[in-house]
N, C-alpha and C positions, 0 to 999 in steps of 0.2 A: 398580433400573436404575442402572447405573454411569455415570460421567462419559463414558466412551468407548464407550457402547453406545447405539444408537438403534433403536427398534422391534425389539429382539431381535438385531440384527446387530452383532457386536462389531467394533471397529476393529482392523485388523491392527497388528502391531508397527511396521511401516514407516510407517503412517499416524500412529500415536501419536508416533513419533520426529519426523516432519516437523512435526506440530502443535506439539510441544514446542520445536523449533528456531524456528519462526515466532513463537511466543509469547515466547520468550526474547529474540529480536531486537526484537520490539515493545516489550518492557519496557525494554531498553537505549535504544532510540530515544526512548521517552517520557521517560526520565530525562535524556537529553541535551537534549531539547526544553524541559524545565523550565528548564535553564540559559540557554536562548536567549530567554526571555521578557524583553521590555523595553517601554518606553513606545511605541516605534515598532513593535514586534513583539509585541503582546499575546498572540498565539497561537504565538509562537516561529517555527519553520521554516514553519509553515502560513501565517503572515502573509507570509513571504517568497515562498511559492509563489503567492500571490494578489496580489502587489504590483502587477503589470500595467503600472505606469508607471515611468519612470526616477526620478522624484522619490521615490516611495514605496520603490522598491528601494534607492536611495541612502540614504534615511533609515534603513532597516533595517540596511544594511551598516555605516553610520556608528555606529549605536547599538551594534552588536556590536563595532566597533573600539574604542569608548570603554570598553566593559565589560572590566574587568580581573579575571580569575578567578584571580589569583595564579599559583602554580606550574602550574596546570592549563591555562594558555594564555588566549588571547583568545576572544571570542565567535565571531569569524570562523573560527578554527581548529576550534572545536567544531561550527560549521555545516558546514564541509568534512568533518569526521569523520562527522557525521550523514548527509550526502549519500552519502559513500562506503560507509558501513555500510548505507544504504538499498538499494544494489545487491544485497547479500546478502539483505536482507529481501524484495526483489522476487522473487528466485529461490525463497526459502522459501515465501512466500505463494502464488506461482503453482503450485509443486509441490503444496502442500497442497490448493489449490482444485481442481486437476486430479485429484488422487488421490481427493478427497472426491466429486467428480462421478462418477468411475468406480466408487467404492464404492457410491454410491447408485443407480447404473444396473445393478448386477449382477442384481437381481431385477426389472428393468423391461424386458421384451422388446418392449413396444409401440413402434410406429413413432413416435408422437407423443412418447413419453418419450425415445427415442433422439435424435430431432430436437431436442428441447428441451435435451438434454445437449450436443449439438454446438454449439448456440447459446451455452449457458453457457460452454463451453470457449473458444469464439471471443471472447466478451466478456472472459473472464479474460485471454486472451492479449493482447487489445487494451489492457486496463488495465495489464498488466505492461509491455508495450512502450512505451506512452506514459509510464509512470512512469520508465523508463530514460531516455527522451528528455528528460523534464522535469528529471531529476537532472543531466543533461549541461548543459542550458540554465541551471540554477541555479548550477552550478559556474562556468560562463562569466560569469554575472551577478555572482557574488561578485568577479570581477576587473574586470568592465566594467559596473558598476551604472548608469552614465549612459547606456548604450545604450538606444535606444527599442525595439530589436528583441527582445533576449533576455528581459527581464521579461514582455513581452506573450506571447511564444511559450511560455514556461514556464507562464504562467497558463492558456493555451489547452490545453496538454498536461495540466495538473492537472485542468481541467474534464472533459476526455475520460476521463482516468484514473478519477476518482471516479464519473462517470456509468456507465462500462463496468463497473466493479467492483460498483456498486450494482445495475445491471440484471442482471449475472451472478448475484449473490447472490439476487435475486428469482426468477430462472429456477431456481436450485437449490432454493429454498424451494418453488416450485410443483412442481418435479419430485418432491420428497420428499413433498409433500402430495397428490400425484396419486392415491395409494391409501392407505387407512387402514392396511392391514397389508401387509407384504411377501409376495410370492408364495412365496418359499422362505426358510427361516430357517437 
């Protein structure tokens, strides 16, 4: 069994390319996130996503402003770069998850499987759209960390994003496990 094969059905070249791009962007974002770890942000950008209050958001932003990364810029600049790069990552992971759902629905003609696939796609779209909205709120929060509105809204979008993507992944797992063997190989 190869890495890009599941139950005998091989991934198309397009699906492999999409997965490779999504993984590459994830690795880059993870590397940037390591640079954003501080006492106020022990999880990097994720701590900023869940700051929720102006005090915590201000603390995170100030810790990034204090961090001097030499010629590579300040922590705030890296946070902005991470958020802008995340827009590309959103497009990549959404495309990957939609293609993967379609790939796993090819040999599932049943009404329940098709309905579950539609739900999974809807959850993935919800996760991606709230991720974009969250990124916009976080970019505004970098400039207006004392605002009571933007950190809270960003946190709410982050909660919806993670919940939607997790529920969509569960639906995809159920879809794939619905039958032990594909109908057609």
